[in-house]
N, C-alpha and C positions, 0 to 999 in steps of 0.2 A: 727772862723774866723776874729770875730772880736778885739779881742786879738792881733791877727797874726797883723793884718793891722796898729793899735794903735802904737805896738812897731816897726815896719818897717816904719811908717812914722816918728816916732819921732828919731828914731837912723839915719835913711839917710836924716833926713828935706826933705823930699819931699811928695808933695800933693798925696793924695787919688787915684784922676781920673787917675794920669800918674801910679799908682800901678794897677788900675784895667785895662787900656789899656795894662800894660806888662802882665797880669793874663791872657788875651784873648788870648793871643798868647803860654802859657804854658799848659804843660798835668800833671795831677795831677798823682804821683806815689806813691806806699805804701813801706814800709821797715819793715821787720820785725826785732827786737831785736839781736843786735849782727852782722846782714849782712851787708858786705862789701858793700858800694856803689862805691868806688873808691877802685883798691888794687894799691900797689906799682907796678910800672911797666906798668899800665895798659895806655892808650890813653884816656880817656873818657875828652871830651874838653865841658860837658855840663855846666851850669849854674842853680843852685839850688836856691829857695826860701822854707825856712822851714815853714810849714803849722801849723804841731801839732810834739811833740818830741823833742829828743835831738842829734845832732851829734858831734863825734868829729873825730879829725885829729889826727895821730902818726906815729910814727917809730918803727923801732926795731933798739935794739943796745947792742950787746953782748945777744941776747935772751931778752931782757926786752923791754916793754913796754913803750914808751915816748911819753905821750899827750901832742900836741902843742897846739889845741884851743879845743873849745866847741862853738858850735852853737843852738840858737831853735829855738820855734817861732817868725816868723817876721825877721828873717838872713839870710845872704845869703849862700853858699857853693858851691866851685869848686877848682879842681887842679888848682894852679896857672901856675905850668910847663908846662902843657897840653893846657890850655885854651889861656895862652899867647905866649908861645912858640912851642908848638903841639909836646913837648917831654913827654917820659913816665912819670909820675906822681911819686915823689919822697919820698910819703907820702899814708898813707890807712886812708882812711875816712869810717866809719862805724855808725850806727845808734846805739844808746845805748839802746834806747828803740824802741817801736813801733812809726814809724813815717809815716807823708805825708808829700810830698812836691810837689813845682810846678818845673816843669824842662823843660829847654830848651835848645835845640843846640848850639852850639857857631856859625854855619853857620846864622841858623835861628835868634838868636838875632842880630847878625851885621848886617843882612837885614835890621831888622827892624831899628837898631840905622841908617842906611844908608839913610833911604827914611823918616825918622821924627827927625826935628832938637831938638823939643822937646822929644822926645823918647831918641837920641843921649844923652843930656845933662843930662835927669836920668839916662841915662847907665853912664856917666862919673861921676857925682855925688854920684854913689854906689860904683865905684872904687876908688872915693878917700876917702870914709869914711873907705873902708877897710884899705888903708896905712894907713892912721891915726890910726886904731884899731890895726894893726901891730906896729907900733911904739911906741904906747901907752903902748902895750905888752912886748916890748922889756925893755922900763925905766919900769914898773911896777914890771918885774921879773927880772931885772938886780941883780947888787950885794949890794945896797944899802938896800932895805926893805929886813926886816927880814921873816922868814917863816910865822909867826904870823900876820905880816902885811900884807904877799901877801893873805892868807886866809881870813882874817879881809875884804880885798878890792875885792875879790871874793863874799864874803859875802853881801856886799853891793851892787856890780853889778849886780851879777848874783845868786840872793839866790836860784831859781829852780834848779840850777844843785846841789846844797846842798842836795836834795831829792829825786833826779832821776839818778844822777850817781854815782856808785861805788867807796867807798874809793879807792881802788889802782888807779883810774885814776885820781881822783883829787890830791894825792900825786906829782903821778909822773908830772904833769901839775904844780904843786908847788915846783917841783923839790927837793922834801922830800921824805922819807920816807913812809910807811901806819903806821906805829907805831908812828913817830914822828908826822903827823897829828893829829892821836888819842891822842897823851899827850896834843896837842895845843887844839882839843876842849874837853878835860875834864878839862882843865885850865879854857877855856871860861867858862864853865856851873858850874863852883865853884865859878865864881865872880857872878853870877846872882843868 
């Protein structure tokens, strides 16, 4: 729990007190490895805070799973289509390994925000950080950086992913084949 608290407060630049206030309104839920939390086409508007484990978002294109993002302890997850617009999710969100998360429905979360200016500002800051995260990903994984540079950034920013996420998921997230990722990893090992 301590690691999750520190990571959350650092990422979202928020005080622990506010996080504890939010957690007091959330329910703890568990998911098994490979379990779909949100399936494409579902209208799951829940907001999740990961306590333990890693989740990924992906979509299917020509029968191939393409990973969009990963979140771990201290990070949030939700389907933006359903949460923001009430539309069916365009992505799948699954638990990469056994995980525990805190969950709150959009209705309960918005009620909480409407009754407390402090909680409303807390929520605004969380969503602002998520917007920055999407923009940073777009830039980081756009055309200029090489696959090796993208992998090195991933190693630096999210080293836990390299231990717990299957190579094929990481490769699709980096827009390369698993074979290319294996070559990059082998080349980096030779340098050490």
